Structures are given as structure tokens and as C-alpha cells.
KEMI-78633 format. One record per residue (C-alpha): residue in three letters; x, y, z. Coordinates in Angstrom, 3 decimals, always signed. Example, Ala and Ser with C-alpha at 12.3 -4.5 7.8 and 13.67 -1.06 7.14 Angstrom:
+-----+----------+----------+----------+
:   r :       c1 :       c2 :       c3 :
+-----+----------+----------+----------+
: ALA :  +12.300 :   -4.500 :   +7.800 :
: SER :  +13.670 :   -1.060 :   +7.140 :
+-----+----------+----------+----------+
This chain:
+-----+----------+----------+----------+
:   r :       c1 :       c2 :       c3 :
+-----+----------+----------+----------+
: UNK : +148.906 :  +97.136 : +119.660 :
: UNK : +147.642 :  +99.066 : +122.609 :
: UNK : +144.213 : +100.613 : +122.189 :
: UNK : +143.857 : +104.335 : +122.382 :
: UNK : +141.092 : +105.180 : +124.727 :
: UNK : +139.981 : +108.696 : +125.375 :
: UNK : +140.313 : +109.834 : +128.895 :
: UNK : +137.044 : +111.157 : +130.105 :
: UNK : +136.713 : +113.490 : +133.029 :
: UNK : +134.109 : +112.613 : +135.590 :
: UNK : +131.047 : +114.868 : +135.340 :
: UNK : +131.173 : +117.965 : +137.545 :
: UNK : +129.197 : +117.594 : +140.684 :
: UNK : +126.150 : +119.813 : +141.226 :
: UNK : +127.703 : +121.015 : +144.492 :
: UNK : +130.792 : +122.337 : +142.695 :
: UNK : +128.591 : +124.170 : +140.163 :
: UNK : +126.633 : +125.855 : +142.984 :
: UNK : +129.851 : +126.950 : +144.650 :
: UNK : +131.079 : +128.490 : +141.408 :
: UNK : +127.750 : +130.319 : +140.974 :
: UNK : +127.891 : +131.645 : +144.544 :
: UNK : +131.492 : +132.776 : +144.035 :
: UNK : +130.457 : +134.607 : +140.864 :
: UNK : +127.588 : +136.366 : +142.665 :
: UNK : +129.914 : +137.315 : +145.548 :
: UNK : +132.437 : +138.708 : +143.078 :
: UNK : +129.803 : +140.844 : +141.343 :
: UNK : +127.537 : +141.849 : +144.227 :
: UNK : +130.120 : +141.941 : +147.033 :
: UNK : +131.730 : +145.299 : +146.139 :
: UNK : +128.335 : +146.947 : +145.650 :
: UNK : +127.081 : +145.705 : +149.017 :
: UNK : +130.304 : +146.779 : +150.701 :
: UNK : +130.101 : +150.279 : +149.179 :
: UNK : +126.467 : +150.623 : +150.253 :
: UNK : +127.309 : +149.556 : +153.795 :
: UNK : +130.274 : +151.958 : +153.920 :
: UNK : +128.021 : +154.831 : +152.851 :
: UNK : +125.174 : +153.913 : +155.190 :
: UNK : +127.208 : +153.196 : +158.350 :
: UNK : +130.120 : +155.564 : +157.562 :
: UNK : +132.999 : +153.155 : +158.117 :
: UNK : +136.327 : +153.062 : +156.265 :
: UNK : +135.649 : +156.607 : +155.072 :
: UNK : +138.949 : +158.480 : +154.666 :
: UNK : +139.445 : +161.299 : +157.151 :
: UNK : +141.757 : +163.356 : +154.948 :
: UNK : +140.203 : +165.779 : +152.498 :
: UNK : +141.815 : +167.209 : +149.415 :
: UNK : +139.753 : +170.392 : +149.094 :
: UNK : +140.374 : +173.774 : +150.660 :
: UNK : +136.831 : +175.051 : +151.165 :
: UNK : +133.786 : +173.832 : +153.052 :
: UNK : +132.081 : +170.973 : +151.233 :
: UNK : +128.347 : +171.406 : +150.663 :
: UNK : +127.158 : +167.805 : +150.687 :
: UNK : +123.445 : +168.487 : +151.041 :
: UNK : +122.496 : +168.765 : +147.371 :
: UNK : +121.549 : +172.389 : +147.970 :
: UNK : +120.986 : +174.412 : +144.804 :
: UNK : +121.787 : +177.990 : +143.892 :
: UNK : +118.034 : +178.739 : +143.784 :
: UNK : +117.575 : +177.397 : +147.348 :
: UNK : +120.318 : +179.793 : +148.428 :
: UNK : +118.077 : +182.638 : +147.239 :
: UNK : +119.929 : +183.496 : +144.024 :
: UNK : +117.412 : +184.788 : +141.459 :
: UNK : +116.780 : +184.279 : +138.622 :
: UNK : +117.984 : +180.765 : +137.852 :
: UNK : +120.632 : +180.895 : +135.152 :
: UNK : +119.586 : +179.873 : +131.670 :
: UNK : +121.813 : +179.012 : +128.771 :
: UNK : +124.884 : +176.853 : +128.433 :
: UNK : +125.686 : +175.107 : +131.717 :
: UNK : +129.071 : +176.019 : +133.192 :
: UNK : +130.912 : +175.816 : +136.474 :
: UNK : +130.495 : +179.070 : +138.336 :
: UNK : +132.404 : +181.054 : +140.938 :
: UNK : +129.534 : +182.826 : +142.696 :
: UNK : +130.090 : +185.632 : +145.193 :
: UNK : +127.185 : +186.258 : +147.575 :
: UNK : +126.712 : +189.280 : +149.810 :
: UNK : +123.502 : +189.339 : +151.874 :
: UNK : +123.661 : +193.124 : +152.220 :
: UNK : +125.666 : +195.538 : +150.080 :
: UNK : +128.871 : +194.680 : +148.253 :
: UNK : +131.409 : +195.964 : +150.784 :
: UNK : +135.198 : +195.563 : +150.809 :
: UNK : +135.126 : +191.793 : +151.482 :
: UNK : +132.656 : +191.324 : +148.621 :
: UNK : +134.775 : +193.392 : +146.208 :
: UNK : +137.858 : +191.359 : +147.208 :
: UNK : +136.012 : +188.095 : +146.451 :
: UNK : +134.720 : +189.416 : +143.109 :
: UNK : +138.317 : +190.230 : +142.158 :
: UNK : +139.465 : +186.785 : +143.370 :
: UNK : +136.707 : +185.031 : +141.391 :
: UNK : +137.798 : +186.790 : +138.199 :
: UNK : +141.460 : +185.962 : +138.795 :
: UNK : +140.614 : +182.294 : +139.408 :
: UNK : +138.502 : +182.248 : +136.244 :
: UNK : +141.421 : +183.679 : +134.272 :
: UNK : +143.765 : +181.212 : +136.012 :
: UNK : +141.849 : +178.300 : +134.473 :
: UNK : +143.624 : +179.042 : +131.180 :
: UNK : +142.362 : +176.703 : +128.439 :
: UNK : +139.539 : +175.550 : +130.698 :
: UNK : +138.209 : +179.103 : +131.236 :
: UNK : +135.374 : +178.580 : +128.754 :
: UNK : +133.981 : +175.907 : +131.114 :
: UNK : +133.597 : +178.439 : +133.919 :
: UNK : +132.065 : +181.797 : +134.750 :
: UNK : +132.034 : +184.224 : +137.650 :
: UNK : +129.027 : +186.040 : +139.101 :
: UNK : +127.819 : +188.258 : +141.930 :
: UNK : +124.553 : +188.008 : +143.894 :
: UNK : +123.764 : +190.820 : +146.342 :
: UNK : +120.868 : +191.366 : +148.734 :
: UNK : +120.673 : +195.134 : +148.215 :
: UNK : +120.607 : +196.845 : +144.832 :
: UNK : +123.960 : +198.231 : +143.741 :
: UNK : +124.417 : +201.975 : +143.393 :
: UNK : +124.719 : +203.394 : +139.890 :
: UNK : +128.380 : +204.177 : +140.566 :
: UNK : +129.085 : +200.602 : +141.743 :
: UNK : +127.214 : +199.113 : +138.782 :
: UNK : +129.281 : +201.231 : +136.366 :
: UNK : +132.534 : +200.290 : +138.097 :
: UNK : +131.724 : +196.573 : +138.027 :
: UNK : +130.726 : +196.720 : +134.358 :
: UNK : +133.999 : +198.496 : +133.516 :
: UNK : +136.341 : +196.322 : +135.610 :
: UNK : +134.535 : +192.967 : +135.256 :
: UNK : +132.753 : +192.890 : +131.884 :
: UNK : +132.064 : +189.122 : +132.069 :
: UNK : +130.658 : +189.219 : +135.616 :
: UNK : +127.126 : +187.826 : +135.890 :
: UNK : +124.679 : +189.693 : +138.138 :
: UNK : +121.925 : +188.172 : +140.277 :
: UNK : +119.562 : +189.317 : +142.955 :
: UNK : +119.928 : +187.607 : +146.329 :
: UNK : +116.731 : +187.010 : +148.283 :
: UNK : +117.947 : +187.726 : +151.794 :
: UNK : +115.303 : +185.722 : +153.715 :
: UNK : +115.963 : +182.590 : +151.641 :
: UNK : +119.727 : +183.107 : +152.008 :
: UNK : +119.552 : +183.397 : +155.800 :
: UNK : +117.400 : +180.264 : +155.979 :
: UNK : +119.626 : +178.242 : +153.598 :
: UNK : +122.945 : +179.481 : +155.040 :
: UNK : +122.307 : +180.273 : +158.716 :
: UNK : +125.131 : +181.901 : +160.604 :
: UNK : +127.005 : +183.087 : +157.519 :
: UNK : +127.779 : +186.768 : +157.672 :
: UNK : +129.599 : +188.777 : +155.098 :
: UNK : +130.511 : +187.850 : +151.566 :
: UNK : +131.065 : +184.216 : +150.572 :
: UNK : +132.523 : +182.565 : +147.472 :
: UNK : +130.754 : +179.441 : +146.201 :
: UNK : +131.695 : +176.926 : +143.525 :
: UNK : +128.490 : +175.952 : +141.727 :
: UNK : +128.303 : +173.001 : +139.332 :
: UNK : +126.712 : +173.268 : +135.848 :
: UNK : +123.435 : +171.863 : +137.212 :
: UNK : +123.176 : +174.687 : +139.759 :
: UNK : +124.240 : +172.656 : +142.823 :
: UNK : +126.471 : +174.202 : +145.474 :
: UNK : +129.721 : +172.259 : +145.796 :
: UNK : +132.213 : +174.234 : +147.932 :
: UNK : +132.098 : +177.460 : +149.976 :
: UNK : +134.907 : +179.858 : +150.931 :
: UNK : +134.837 : +182.816 : +153.311 :
: UNK : +136.363 : +186.193 : +152.557 :
: UNK : +140.135 : +185.994 : +152.710 :
: UNK : +140.226 : +182.563 : +151.062 :
: UNK : +143.467 : +181.475 : +149.435 :
: UNK : +143.067 : +181.883 : +145.682 :
: UNK : +145.534 : +179.093 : +144.883 :
: UNK : +143.525 : +176.660 : +146.989 :
: UNK : +140.261 : +177.636 : +145.294 :
: UNK : +141.882 : +177.294 : +141.869 :
: UNK : +143.227 : +173.832 : +142.781 :
: UNK : +139.749 : +172.751 : +143.925 :
: UNK : +138.090 : +174.058 : +140.762 :
: UNK : +140.686 : +172.426 : +138.491 :
: UNK : +140.143 : +169.099 : +140.247 :
: UNK : +136.371 : +169.421 : +139.829 :
: UNK : +136.749 : +170.251 : +136.128 :
: UNK : +139.058 : +167.271 : +135.677 :
: UNK : +136.575 : +164.897 : +137.323 :
: UNK : +133.459 : +166.386 : +135.748 :
: UNK : +131.807 : +165.024 : +132.632 :
: UNK : +129.428 : +167.999 : +132.440 :
: UNK : +130.027 : +171.667 : +131.843 :
+-----+----------+----------+----------+
């Protein structure tokens, strides 16, 4: 009767174990190192952009832009119209656009708000008109010197998308396409875990 002997595998070599450990480290740390290098040296960064406005990638806040006072309360995404002087025709057009975009959010409208920040006080007539036509419009004072320092070269009214933490995300000039702004804001709301 033949004897049944158990087949035993030879013990793994220390070299093979080290190679497996190195492969595991490369698998875990490799993508993080690659991402850090891509960010630092700006290679393999896609050229195409999917937004319609000008991206504000500096971490600049609404307060640094000269908008006073800082908003308190429940954090929300905001469509902020700024006018360094008075609220002229381009400013009024952007205020209307901001409201329409806010309404266009539909079910997501409670996650957003629209506001106006002007450098000169509004007339009593303009204040009454805005309160009547835009009852949900927030009002801020715009410190002109801080605005000109934070946004040099910008003249006229601008529309900004501000995140719930008060950071500026995108900027649009007067005459911006409302559909494009709405698409950008919907994408931000979809990606955002806050606000």
C-alpha cells in the first residue's frame, strides 16, 4: 500500500516577501505621489474646462472682495451681484438673471440664494423697487477700495458664484448666458457635500 505523504511547499524566500511588500506600497502610495506630482508640476492636466465663467482658484473669500457684513445663518450657495459704483443697467440685468437662475434650480432652490453688493448706497426709490420685485434678494455693502484691490481691472457689475463657506468659485461679466451659469451652479450643487 502506497504511503500518503503530504506535499509541502518550500518556504517562501525573504526576497519574494520583500517584493510583495514593495508592490503593496507602490500600489497604495503610487497614485498619491503621482497626483501630488501632477498638481505641483502641472502635467497631464486636462486643457478642456466644463464651466462657462471664470474660475476663481485663489481661495479668495467674499469678505476679501469687500462684501460687508459677512453672512451669518444657514450656509448656502449664493449668486452674488457686485457693482463697485451704483446699480446701473448692467447691474439690474444681473440681479434679474441671478433671481431667474435661483428659480431655475427648482427642487434645489433652497440650497441657494441671490444677493446684491453695491459700492454706493441705493436711492430710496431703487431700494423700494428691489424690495418689491426681488423680495428674497440679500443686500450687502461693497467696500470699494477692497474690491478694487481684490478684483483689479474689473469694471461694471459682475455675477459671482459663492460657496456656502464664503469662497468665490466662478465669476461672470454682464451679459453672461443664464443657461451656462445655471449649468455651472447645478454641477457645483451635484458635487457639493455642503450647503
